[in-house]
N, C-alpha and C positions, 0 to 999 in steps of 0.2 A: 423527520430527522431529529435525533436526540440533541440535547444541548451540547454541541461540539464547537470548538473554536480552532482556527488556524494556530498551529504551535502545540496543540495537545498531543501527548504521546499515549498511544493506546495499544492494547494487546488484541490480536485477532487471529483468525484461522484462514489459511489459503483455501478458497472454495472452488476456484476455476483458474486455469492457466491458458493464456493465449500467447502467440509469438510476440506480441507487443507489451505484455504485462500480465499481472495476476490480480484477480479480484479477491479482496480480503473482507471477511465478515467480522464485525466488531460492534459492540454496544448497540445491538438491535438494528444495525444498518450495514452497508458495505461501501467499499471504495476501491479505486484502481491504483495499484502500485505499478507505475509504468516501468518498463525494463531499464530505462535510463536512470531511475531513482533507486535501484537496488544496490549498486556498488559504484565505487570510483573507477573500477576497471571495466573495460569493454566486455559486454556479455553477448556471446554469440547464441548460446542456448540457455534460455531461462530455466529449463528443467534441470540444469546442472546446479542451480542455486536454490530452487524452491520445489516443493512437492505438495500435492493436494492433501489437505488435512494437517499440514505443518502449522505449528503455532509461531507467530512472528510478532515482533514489536515494531510499530511504525509511527511516524510523525505525520500529522495532518498538515499538508502544505497548501491546500486550496479547497474552498467550498463554494460551489455554484448552486445556490439555493433554487434559482429559477429552473435549472435543468436537473436538479436533484443529484448532483455529482460531487464526489469527494476525491481529492487527489492525495496520495500518500507517498511517503519516502522512507526507505531504510537508510539510504546513503546519508541523509542529513542528520540522522542520529549519531553516526560515526564522526561527523564533522563538528558536532557541537560540544 
């Protein structure tokens, strides 16, 4: 994992979409943007908000080094 910290804002690209969230590639790694962290409004269909290949700006909200997982948020960018 590159030198990343919780609170960092990064630009990435949507690489995969599942019903529970989207996987975003950025800075030589990837993270999960959970559906609940996309918007303050309820999202029934994630595909109405994101498309594969789309560029997005996200905030790192969690890093689990042991499991190699990074949690991301778009919603928290709007709230800050």
